[in-house]
mmCIF file of the N, C-alpha and C atoms, coordinates in Angstrom:
data_MODEL
# 
_entry.id   MODEL 
# 
loop_
_atom_site.group_PDB 
_atom_site.id 
_atom_site.type_symbol 
_atom_site.label_atom_id 
_atom_site.label_alt_id 
_atom_site.label_comp_id 
_atom_site.label_asym_id 
_atom_site.label_entity_id 
_atom_site.label_seq_id 
_atom_site.pdbx_PDB_ins_code 
_atom_site.Cartn_x 
_atom_site.Cartn_y 
_atom_site.Cartn_z 
_atom_site.occupancy 
_atom_site.B_iso_or_equiv 
_atom_site.pdbx_formal_charge 
_atom_site.auth_seq_id 
_atom_site.auth_comp_id 
_atom_site.auth_asym_id 
_atom_site.auth_atom_id 
_atom_site.pdbx_PDB_model_num 
ATOM 1   N N  . MET A 1 1  ? -39.409 -7.717  10.267  1.00 0.00 ? 1  MET A N  1 
ATOM 2   C CA . MET A 1 1  ? -38.502 -7.413  9.166   1.00 0.00 ? 1  MET A CA 1 
ATOM 3   C C  . MET A 1 1  ? -37.247 -6.705  9.678   1.00 0.00 ? 1  MET A C  1 
ATOM 4   N N  . LEU A 1 2  ? -37.421 -5.731  10.551  1.00 0.00 ? 2  LEU A N  1 
ATOM 5   C CA . LEU A 1 2  ? -36.290 -4.999  11.118  1.00 0.00 ? 2  LEU A CA 1 
ATOM 6   C C  . LEU A 1 2  ? -35.385 -5.929  11.919  1.00 0.00 ? 2  LEU A C  1 
ATOM 7   N N  . LYS A 1 3  ? -36.013 -6.870  12.637  1.00 0.00 ? 3  LYS A N  1 
ATOM 8   C CA . LYS A 1 3  ? -35.249 -7.843  13.421  1.00 0.00 ? 3  LYS A CA 1 
ATOM 9   C C  . LYS A 1 3  ? -34.378 -8.700  12.501  1.00 0.00 ? 3  LYS A C  1 
ATOM 10  N N  . LEU A 1 4  ? -34.933 -9.095  11.358  1.00 0.00 ? 4  LEU A N  1 
ATOM 11  C CA . LEU A 1 4  ? -34.187 -9.898  10.389  1.00 0.00 ? 4  LEU A CA 1 
ATOM 12  C C  . LEU A 1 4  ? -32.992 -9.114  9.849   1.00 0.00 ? 4  LEU A C  1 
ATOM 13  N N  . LEU A 1 5  ? -33.204 -7.844  9.533   1.00 0.00 ? 5  LEU A N  1 
ATOM 14  C CA . LEU A 1 5  ? -32.108 -7.008  9.029   1.00 0.00 ? 5  LEU A CA 1 
ATOM 15  C C  . LEU A 1 5  ? -31.009 -6.849  10.063  1.00 0.00 ? 5  LEU A C  1 
ATOM 16  N N  . ARG A 1 6  ? -31.397 -6.718  11.327  1.00 0.00 ? 6  ARG A N  1 
ATOM 17  C CA . ARG A 1 6  ? -30.388 -6.608  12.395  1.00 0.00 ? 6  ARG A CA 1 
ATOM 18  C C  . ARG A 1 6  ? -29.563 -7.886  12.498  1.00 0.00 ? 6  ARG A C  1 
ATOM 19  N N  . HIS A 1 7  ? -30.234 -9.024  12.403  1.00 0.00 ? 7  HIS A N  1 
ATOM 20  C CA . HIS A 1 7  ? -29.518 -10.305 12.467  1.00 0.00 ? 7  HIS A CA 1 
ATOM 21  C C  . HIS A 1 7  ? -28.582 -10.470 11.276  1.00 0.00 ? 7  HIS A C  1 
ATOM 22  N N  . LEU A 1 8  ? -29.036 -10.072 10.100  1.00 0.00 ? 8  LEU A N  1 
ATOM 23  C CA . LEU A 1 8  ? -28.180 -10.157 8.912   1.00 0.00 ? 8  LEU A CA 1 
ATOM 24  C C  . LEU A 1 8  ? -26.967 -9.240  9.038   1.00 0.00 ? 8  LEU A C  1 
ATOM 25  N N  . ALA A 1 9  ? -27.195 -8.029  9.546   1.00 0.00 ? 9  ALA A N  1 
ATOM 26  C CA . ALA A 1 9  ? -26.089 -7.092  9.732   1.00 0.00 ? 9  ALA A CA 1 
ATOM 27  C C  . ALA A 1 9  ? -25.098 -7.637  10.749  1.00 0.00 ? 9  ALA A C  1 
ATOM 28  N N  . ALA A 1 10 ? -25.596 -8.208  11.845  1.00 0.00 ? 10 ALA A N  1 
ATOM 29  C CA . ALA A 1 10 ? -24.720 -8.777  12.864  1.00 0.00 ? 10 ALA A CA 1 
ATOM 30  C C  . ALA A 1 10 ? -23.925 -9.953  12.296  1.00 0.00 ? 10 ALA A C  1 
ATOM 31  N N  . ALA A 1 11 ? -24.569 -10.776 11.490  1.00 0.00 ? 11 ALA A N  1 
ATOM 32  C CA . ALA A 1 11 ? -23.871 -11.910 10.876  1.00 0.00 ? 11 ALA A CA 1 
ATOM 33  C C  . ALA A 1 11 ? -22.788 -11.434 9.924   1.00 0.00 ? 11 ALA A C  1 
ATOM 34  N N  . LEU A 1 12 ? -23.086 -10.407 9.164   1.00 0.00 ? 12 LEU A N  1 
ATOM 35  C CA . LEU A 1 12 ? -22.096 -9.858  8.234   1.00 0.00 ? 12 LEU A CA 1 
ATOM 36  C C  . LEU A 1 12 ? -20.891 -9.308  8.981   1.00 0.00 ? 12 LEU A C  1 
ATOM 37  N N  . VAL A 1 13 ? -21.128 -8.576  10.051  1.00 0.00 ? 13 VAL A N  1 
ATOM 38  C CA . VAL A 1 13 ? -20.035 -8.044  10.859  1.00 0.00 ? 13 VAL A CA 1 
ATOM 39  C C  . VAL A 1 13 ? -19.203 -9.188  11.432  1.00 0.00 ? 13 VAL A C  1 
ATOM 40  N N  . ALA A 1 14 ? -19.842 -10.240 11.908  1.00 0.00 ? 14 ALA A N  1 
ATOM 41  C CA . ALA A 1 14 ? -19.126 -11.382 12.467  1.00 0.00 ? 14 ALA A CA 1 
ATOM 42  C C  . ALA A 1 14 ? -18.243 -12.046 11.420  1.00 0.00 ? 14 ALA A C  1 
ATOM 43  N N  . VAL A 1 15 ? -18.750 -12.194 10.212  1.00 0.00 ? 15 VAL A N  1 
ATOM 44  C CA . VAL A 1 15 ? -17.970 -12.811 9.138   1.00 0.00 ? 15 VAL A CA 1 
ATOM 45  C C  . VAL A 1 15 ? -16.767 -11.943 8.780   1.00 0.00 ? 15 VAL A C  1 
ATOM 46  N N  . VAL A 1 16 ? -16.982 -10.646 8.682   1.00 0.00 ? 16 VAL A N  1 
ATOM 47  C CA . VAL A 1 16 ? -15.883 -9.738  8.333   1.00 0.00 ? 16 VAL A CA 1 
ATOM 48  C C  . VAL A 1 16 ? -14.823 -9.747  9.420   1.00 0.00 ? 16 VAL A C  1 
ATOM 49  N N  . LEU A 1 17 ? -15.238 -9.685  10.674  1.00 0.00 ? 17 LEU A N  1 
ATOM 50  C CA . LEU A 1 17 ? -14.269 -9.679  11.773  1.00 0.00 ? 17 LEU A CA 1 
ATOM 51  C C  . LEU A 1 17 ? -13.541 -11.013 11.899  1.00 0.00 ? 17 LEU A C  1 
ATOM 52  N N  . ALA A 1 18 ? -14.188 -12.099 11.570  1.00 0.00 ? 18 ALA A N  1 
ATOM 53  C CA . ALA A 1 18 ? -13.544 -13.409 11.637  1.00 0.00 ? 18 ALA A CA 1 
ATOM 54  C C  . ALA A 1 18 ? -12.370 -13.486 10.665  1.00 0.00 ? 18 ALA A C  1 
ATOM 55  N N  . GLY A 1 19 ? -12.470 -12.814 9.559   1.00 0.00 ? 19 GLY A N  1 
ATOM 56  C CA . GLY A 1 19 ? -11.393 -12.809 8.576   1.00 0.00 ? 19 GLY A CA 1 
ATOM 57  C C  . GLY A 1 19 ? -10.238 -11.914 8.952   1.00 0.00 ? 19 GLY A C  1 
ATOM 58  N N  . CYS A 1 20 ? -10.378 -11.106 9.990   1.00 0.00 ? 20 CYS A N  1 
ATOM 59  C CA . CYS A 1 20 ? -9.335  -10.153 10.388  1.00 0.00 ? 20 CYS A CA 1 
ATOM 60  C C  . CYS A 1 20 ? -8.430  -10.696 11.478  1.00 0.00 ? 20 CYS A C  1 
ATOM 61  N N  . GLY A 1 21 ? -8.555  -11.963 11.828  1.00 0.00 ? 21 GLY A N  1 
ATOM 62  C CA . GLY A 1 21 ? -7.813  -12.502 12.954  1.00 0.00 ? 21 GLY A CA 1 
ATOM 63  C C  . GLY A 1 21 ? -6.363  -12.814 12.674  1.00 0.00 ? 21 GLY A C  1 
ATOM 64  N N  . GLY A 1 22 ? -5.965  -12.946 11.426  1.00 0.00 ? 22 GLY A N  1 
ATOM 65  C CA . GLY A 1 22 ? -4.596  -13.333 11.120  1.00 0.00 ? 22 GLY A CA 1 
ATOM 66  C C  . GLY A 1 22 ? -3.618  -12.178 11.198  1.00 0.00 ? 22 GLY A C  1 
ATOM 67  N N  . HIS A 1 23 ? -2.356  -12.517 11.273  1.00 0.00 ? 23 HIS A N  1 
ATOM 68  C CA . HIS A 1 23 ? -1.306  -11.507 11.330  1.00 0.00 ? 23 HIS A CA 1 
ATOM 69  C C  . HIS A 1 23 ? -0.582  -11.367 10.001  1.00 0.00 ? 23 HIS A C  1 
ATOM 70  N N  . GLU A 1 24 ? -0.961  -12.185 9.050   1.00 0.00 ? 24 GLU A N  1 
ATOM 71  C CA . GLU A 1 24 ? -0.297  -12.157 7.750   1.00 0.00 ? 24 GLU A CA 1 
ATOM 72  C C  . GLU A 1 24 ? -0.802  -10.982 6.927   1.00 0.00 ? 24 GLU A C  1 
ATOM 73  N N  . VAL A 1 25 ? 0.135   -10.229 6.381   1.00 0.00 ? 25 VAL A N  1 
ATOM 74  C CA . VAL A 1 25 ? -0.221  -9.111  5.513   1.00 0.00 ? 25 VAL A CA 1 
ATOM 75  C C  . VAL A 1 25 ? -0.082  -9.591  4.076   1.00 0.00 ? 25 VAL A C  1 
ATOM 76  N N  . VAL A 1 26 ? -1.153  -9.499  3.341   1.00 0.00 ? 26 VAL A N  1 
ATOM 77  C CA . VAL A 1 26 ? -1.141  -9.919  1.946   1.00 0.00 ? 26 VAL A CA 1 
ATOM 78  C C  . VAL A 1 26 ? -1.063  -8.677  1.086   1.00 0.00 ? 26 VAL A C  1 
ATOM 79  N N  . ARG A 1 27 ? -0.001  -8.559  0.336   1.00 0.00 ? 27 ARG A N  1 
ATOM 80  C CA . ARG A 1 27 ? 0.195   -7.406  -0.531  1.00 0.00 ? 27 ARG A CA 1 
ATOM 81  C C  . ARG A 1 27 ? -0.163  -7.793  -1.957  1.00 0.00 ? 27 ARG A C  1 
ATOM 82  N N  . PRO A 1 28 ? -0.862  -6.912  -2.639  1.00 0.00 ? 28 PRO A N  1 
ATOM 83  C CA . PRO A 1 28 ? -1.203  -7.227  -4.026  1.00 0.00 ? 28 PRO A CA 1 
ATOM 84  C C  . PRO A 1 28 ? 0.045   -7.222  -4.900  1.00 0.00 ? 28 PRO A C  1 
ATOM 85  N N  . THR A 1 29 ? 0.044   -8.073  -5.895  1.00 0.00 ? 29 THR A N  1 
ATOM 86  C CA . THR A 1 29 ? 1.149   -8.106  -6.836  1.00 0.00 ? 29 THR A CA 1 
ATOM 87  C C  . THR A 1 29 ? 0.960   -6.972  -7.833  1.00 0.00 ? 29 THR A C  1 
ATOM 88  N N  . VAL A 1 30 ? 1.968   -6.124  -7.907  1.00 0.00 ? 30 VAL A N  1 
ATOM 89  C CA . VAL A 1 30 ? 1.901   -4.993  -8.822  1.00 0.00 ? 30 VAL A CA 1 
ATOM 90  C C  . VAL A 1 30 ? 3.047   -5.140  -9.807  1.00 0.00 ? 30 VAL A C  1 
ATOM 91  N N  . SER A 1 31 ? 2.713   -5.127  -11.063 1.00 0.00 ? 31 SER A N  1 
ATOM 92  C CA . SER A 1 31 ? 3.723   -5.270  -12.086 1.00 0.00 ? 31 SER A CA 1 
ATOM 93  C C  . SER A 1 31 ? 3.775   -3.987  -12.901 1.00 0.00 ? 31 SER A C  1 
ATOM 94  N N  . VAL A 1 32 ? 4.849   -3.229  -12.702 1.00 0.00 ? 32 VAL A N  1 
ATOM 95  C CA . VAL A 1 32 ? 5.018   -1.975  -13.415 1.00 0.00 ? 32 VAL A CA 1 
ATOM 96  C C  . VAL A 1 32 ? 6.291   -2.099  -14.249 1.00 0.00 ? 32 VAL A C  1 
ATOM 97  N N  . SER A 1 33 ? 6.187   -1.772  -15.513 1.00 0.00 ? 33 SER A N  1 
ATOM 98  C CA . SER A 1 33 ? 7.350   -1.898  -16.396 1.00 0.00 ? 33 SER A CA 1 
ATOM 99  C C  . SER A 1 33 ? 8.424   -0.871  -16.029 1.00 0.00 ? 33 SER A C  1 
ATOM 100 N N  . ILE A 1 34 ? 9.633   -1.171  -16.441 1.00 0.00 ? 34 ILE A N  1 
ATOM 101 C CA . ILE A 1 34 ? 10.746  -0.247  -16.213 1.00 0.00 ? 34 ILE A CA 1 
ATOM 102 C C  . ILE A 1 34 ? 10.456  1.088   -16.903 1.00 0.00 ? 34 ILE A C  1 
ATOM 103 N N  . GLY A 1 35 ? 9.900   1.007   -18.094 1.00 0.00 ? 35 GLY A N  1 
ATOM 104 C CA . GLY A 1 35 ? 9.556   2.235   -18.826 1.00 0.00 ? 35 GLY A CA 1 
ATOM 105 C C  . GLY A 1 35 ? 8.585   3.099   -18.047 1.00 0.00 ? 35 GLY A C  1 
ATOM 106 N N  . GLN A 1 36 ? 7.563   2.469   -17.457 1.00 0.00 ? 36 GLN A N  1 
ATOM 107 C CA . GLN A 1 36 ? 6.587   3.237   -16.676 1.00 0.00 ? 36 GLN A CA 1 
ATOM 108 C C  . GLN A 1 36 ? 7.239   3.828   -15.433 1.00 0.00 ? 36 GLN A C  1 
ATOM 109 N N  . GLN A 1 37 ? 8.137   3.088   -14.812 1.00 0.00 ? 37 GLN A N  1 
ATOM 110 C CA . GLN A 1 37 ? 8.839   3.604   -13.641 1.00 0.00 ? 37 GLN A CA 1 
ATOM 111 C C  . GLN A 1 37 ? 9.693   4.806   -14.004 1.00 0.00 ? 37 GLN A C  1 
ATOM 112 N N  . LEU A 1 38 ? 10.344  4.761   -15.171 1.00 0.00 ? 38 LEU A N  1 
ATOM 113 C CA . LEU A 1 38 ? 11.139  5.898   -15.621 1.00 0.00 ? 38 LEU A CA 1 
ATOM 114 C C  . LEU A 1 38 ? 10.247  7.113   -15.890 1.00 0.00 ? 38 LEU A C  1 
ATOM 115 N N  . ILE A 1 39 ? 9.091   6.877   -16.487 1.00 0.00 ? 39 ILE A N  1 
ATOM 116 C CA . ILE A 1 39 ? 8.140   7.962   -16.744 1.00 0.00 ? 39 ILE A CA 1 
ATOM 117 C C  . ILE A 1 39 ? 7.681   8.575   -15.417 1.00 0.00 ? 39 ILE A C  1 
ATOM 118 N N  . ASP A 1 40 ? 7.379   7.712   -14.438 1.00 0.00 ? 40 ASP A N  1 
ATOM 119 C CA . ASP A 1 40 ? 6.938   8.201   -13.132 1.00 0.00 ? 40 ASP A CA 1 
ATOM 120 C C  . ASP A 1 40 ? 8.035   9.008   -12.437 1.00 0.00 ? 40 ASP A C  1 
ATOM 121 N N  . LEU A 1 41 ? 9.285   8.545   -12.565 1.00 0.00 ? 41 LEU A N  1 
ATOM 122 C CA . LEU A 1 41 ? 10.401  9.291   -11.984 1.00 0.00 ? 41 LEU A CA 1 
ATOM 123 C C  . LEU A 1 41 ? 10.516  10.674  -12.619 1.00 0.00 ? 41 LEU A C  1 
ATOM 124 N N  . LYS A 1 42 ? 10.395  10.719  -13.946 1.00 0.00 ? 42 LYS A N  1 
ATOM 125 C CA . LYS A 1 42 ? 10.493  11.993  -14.657 1.00 0.00 ? 42 LYS A CA 1 
ATOM 126 C C  . LYS A 1 42 ? 9.373   12.949  -14.220 1.00 0.00 ? 42 LYS A C  1 
ATOM 127 N N  . LYS A 1 43 ? 8.169   12.410  -14.073 1.00 0.00 ? 43 LYS A N  1 
ATOM 128 C CA . LYS A 1 43 ? 7.047   13.247  -13.622 1.00 0.00 ? 43 LYS A CA 1 
ATOM 129 C C  . LYS A 1 43 ? 7.294   13.770  -12.212 1.00 0.00 ? 43 LYS A C  1 
ATOM 130 N N  . ALA A 1 44 ? 7.854   12.920  -11.360 1.00 0.00 ? 44 ALA A N  1 
ATOM 131 C CA . ALA A 1 44 ? 8.156   13.348  -9.992  1.00 0.00 ? 44 ALA A CA 1 
ATOM 132 C C  . ALA A 1 44 ? 9.203   14.455  -10.000 1.00 0.00 ? 44 ALA A C  1 
ATOM 133 N N  . ARG A 1 45 ? 10.194  14.327  -10.874 1.00 0.00 ? 45 ARG A N  1 
ATOM 134 C CA . ARG A 1 45 ? 11.227  15.370  -10.988 1.00 0.00 ? 45 ARG A CA 1 
ATOM 135 C C  . ARG A 1 45 ? 10.620  16.671  -11.488 1.00 0.00 ? 45 ARG A C  1 
ATOM 136 N N  . GLU A 1 46 ? 9.774   16.581  -12.517 1.00 0.00 ? 46 GLU A N  1 
ATOM 137 C CA . GLU A 1 46 ? 9.153   17.780  -13.077 1.00 0.00 ? 46 GLU A CA 1 
ATOM 138 C C  . GLU A 1 46 ? 8.206   18.452  -12.089 1.00 0.00 ? 46 GLU A C  1 
ATOM 139 N N  . ALA A 1 47 ? 7.601   17.664  -11.211 1.00 0.00 ? 47 ALA A N  1 
ATOM 140 C CA . ALA A 1 47 ? 6.678   18.210  -10.212 1.00 0.00 ? 47 ALA A CA 1 
ATOM 141 C C  . ALA A 1 47 ? 7.420   18.772  -9.002  1.00 0.00 ? 47 ALA A C  1 
ATOM 142 N N  . GLY A 1 48 ? 8.736   18.567  -8.971  1.00 0.00 ? 48 GLY A N  1 
ATOM 143 C CA . GLY A 1 48 ? 9.528   19.095  -7.862  1.00 0.00 ? 48 GLY A CA 1 
ATOM 144 C C  . GLY A 1 48 ? 9.567   18.177  -6.650  1.00 0.00 ? 48 GLY A C  1 
ATOM 145 N N  . VAL A 1 49 ? 9.067   16.965  -6.799  1.00 0.00 ? 49 VAL A N  1 
ATOM 146 C CA . VAL A 1 49 ? 9.068   16.018  -5.691  1.00 0.00 ? 49 VAL A CA 1 
ATOM 147 C C  . VAL A 1 49 ? 10.476  15.486  -5.453  1.00 0.00 ? 49 VAL A C  1 
ATOM 148 N N  . LEU A 1 50 ? 11.242  15.326  -6.535  1.00 0.00 ? 50 LEU A N  1 
ATOM 149 C CA . LEU A 1 50 ? 12.623  14.858  -6.455  1.00 0.00 ? 50 LEU A CA 1 
ATOM 150 C C  . LEU A 1 50 ? 13.558  15.963  -6.929  1.00 0.00 ? 50 LEU A C  1 
ATOM 151 N N  . SER A 1 51 ? 14.699  16.050  -6.268  1.00 0.00 ? 51 SER A N  1 
ATOM 152 C CA . SER A 1 51 ? 15.727  16.964  -6.765  1.00 0.00 ? 51 SER A CA 1 
ATOM 153 C C  . SER A 1 51 ? 16.378  16.314  -7.989  1.00 0.00 ? 51 SER A C  1 
ATOM 154 N N  . GLN A 1 52 ? 17.147  17.089  -8.728  1.00 0.00 ? 52 GLN A N  1 
ATOM 155 C CA . GLN A 1 52 ? 17.839  16.534  -9.894  1.00 0.00 ? 52 GLN A CA 1 
ATOM 156 C C  . GLN A 1 52 ? 18.766  15.407  -9.469  1.00 0.00 ? 52 GLN A C  1 
ATOM 157 N N  . ARG A 1 53 ? 19.439  15.591  -8.357  1.00 0.00 ? 53 ARG A N  1 
ATOM 158 C CA . ARG A 1 53 ? 20.370  14.582  -7.855  1.00 0.00 ? 53 ARG A CA 1 
ATOM 159 C C  . ARG A 1 53 ? 19.632  13.294  -7.479  1.00 0.00 ? 53 ARG A C  1 
ATOM 160 N N  . GLU A 1 54 ? 18.490  13.424  -6.783  1.00 0.00 ? 54 GLU A N  1 
ATOM 161 C CA . GLU A 1 54 ? 17.697  12.255  -6.415  1.00 0.00 ? 54 GLU A CA 1 
ATOM 162 C C  . GLU A 1 54 ? 17.161  11.540  -7.657  1.00 0.00 ? 54 GLU A C  1 
ATOM 163 N N  . TYR A 1 55 ? 16.698  12.323  -8.617  1.00 0.00 ? 55 TYR A N  1 
ATOM 164 C CA . TYR A 1 55 ? 16.179  11.772  -9.867  1.00 0.00 ? 55 TYR A CA 1 
ATOM 165 C C  . TYR A 1 55 ? 17.250  10.946  -10.568 1.00 0.00 ? 55 TYR A C  1 
ATOM 166 N N  . GLU A 1 56 ? 18.441  11.521  -10.725 1.00 0.00 ? 56 GLU A N  1 
ATOM 167 C CA . GLU A 1 56 ? 19.532  10.819  -11.407 1.00 0.00 ? 56 GLU A CA 1 
ATOM 168 C C  . GLU A 1 56 ? 19.924  9.542   -10.666 1.00 0.00 ? 56 GLU A C  1 
ATOM 169 N N  . ALA A 1 57 ? 19.978  9.604   -9.342  1.00 0.00 ? 57 ALA A N  1 
ATOM 170 C CA . ALA A 1 57 ? 20.361  8.435   -8.544  1.00 0.00 ? 57 ALA A CA 1 
ATOM 171 C C  . ALA A 1 57 ? 19.327  7.322   -8.695  1.00 0.00 ? 57 ALA A C  1 
ATOM 172 N N  . GLN A 1 58 ? 18.046  7.662   -8.600  1.00 0.00 ? 58 GLN A N  1 
ATOM 173 C CA . GLN A 1 58 ? 17.008  6.644   -8.711  1.00 0.00 ? 58 GLN A CA 1 
ATOM 174 C C  . GLN A 1 58 ? 16.917  6.087   -10.127 1.00 0.00 ? 58 GLN A C  1 
ATOM 175 N N  . LYS A 1 59 ? 17.117  6.955   -11.102 1.00 0.00 ? 59 LYS A N  1 
ATOM 176 C CA . LYS A 1 59 ? 17.098  6.508   -12.498 1.00 0.00 ? 59 LYS A CA 1 
ATOM 177 C C  . LYS A 1 59 ? 18.241  5.528   -12.753 1.00 0.00 ? 59 LYS A C  1 
ATOM 178 N N  . SER A 1 60 ? 19.431  5.856   -12.279 1.00 0.00 ? 60 SER A N  1 
ATOM 179 C CA . SER A 1 60 ? 20.585  4.967   -12.450 1.00 0.00 ? 60 SER A CA 1 
ATOM 180 C C  . SER A 1 60 ? 20.357  3.633   -11.754 1.00 0.00 ? 60 SER A C  1 
ATOM 181 N N  . GLN A 1 61 ? 19.815  3.677   -10.552 1.00 0.00 ? 61 GLN A N  1 
ATOM 182 C CA . GLN A 1 61 ? 19.549  2.452   -9.801  1.00 0.00 ? 61 GLN A CA 1 
ATOM 183 C C  . GLN A 1 61 ? 18.533  1.593   -10.539 1.00 0.00 ? 61 GLN A C  1 
ATOM 184 N N  . LEU A 1 62 ? 17.514  2.201   -11.088 1.00 0.00 ? 62 LEU A N  1 
ATOM 185 C CA . LEU A 1 62 ? 16.495  1.468   -11.817 1.00 0.00 ? 62 LEU A CA 1 
ATOM 186 C C  . LEU A 1 62 ? 17.072  0.822   -13.074 1.00 0.00 ? 62 LEU A C  1 
ATOM 187 N N  . ILE A 1 63 ? 17.882  1.552   -13.796 1.00 0.00 ? 63 ILE A N  1 
ATOM 188 C CA . ILE A 1 63 ? 18.505  1.010   -15.011 1.00 0.00 ? 63 ILE A CA 1 
ATOM 189 C C  . ILE A 1 63 ? 19.460  -0.127  -14.685 1.00 0.00 ? 63 ILE A C  1 
ATOM 190 N N  . ARG A 1 64 ? 20.238  0.039   -13.608 1.00 0.00 ? 64 ARG A N  1 
ATOM 191 C CA . ARG A 1 64 ? 21.176  -1.028  -13.197 1.00 0.00 ? 64 ARG A CA 1 
ATOM 192 C C  . ARG A 1 64 ? 20.432  -2.298  -12.776 1.00 0.00 ? 64 ARG A C  1 
ATOM 193 N N  . SER A 1 65 ? 19.207  -2.153  -12.270 1.00 0.00 ? 65 SER A N  1 
ATOM 194 C CA . SER A 1 65 ? 18.461  -3.315  -11.793 1.00 0.00 ? 65 SER A CA 1 
ATOM 195 C C  . SER A 1 65 ? 18.040  -4.236  -12.927 1.00 0.00 ? 65 SER A C  1 
ATOM 196 N N  . VAL A 1 66 ? 18.067  -3.746  -14.168 1.00 0.00 ? 66 VAL A N  1 
ATOM 197 C CA . VAL A 1 66 ? 17.659  -4.589  -15.290 1.00 0.00 ? 66 VAL A CA 1 
ATOM 198 C C  . VAL A 1 66 ? 18.832  -5.021  -16.165 1.00 0.00 ? 66 VAL A C  1 
ATOM 199 N N  . GLU A 1 67 ? 20.004  -4.587  -15.849 1.00 0.00 ? 67 GLU A N  1 
ATOM 200 C CA . GLU A 1 67 ? 21.180  -4.957  -16.655 1.00 0.00 ? 67 GLU A CA 1 
ATOM 201 C C  . GLU A 1 67 ? 21.691  -6.317  -16.275 1.00 0.00 ? 67 GLU A C  1 
# 
């Protein structure tokens, strides 16, 4: 039984490693609304992650991207 489990584990590792051979990076598609992005920017500003100047610049850029 232990021998069978070892073989199964080895096969699983081989399958996983076989899928890692490519150089292509696949990024998930993320769809975030402009409204949510504005909310996230505001939260970042309130948390002190962005300065007021950075917040205004990113907000303006985001708004211009949809005009």
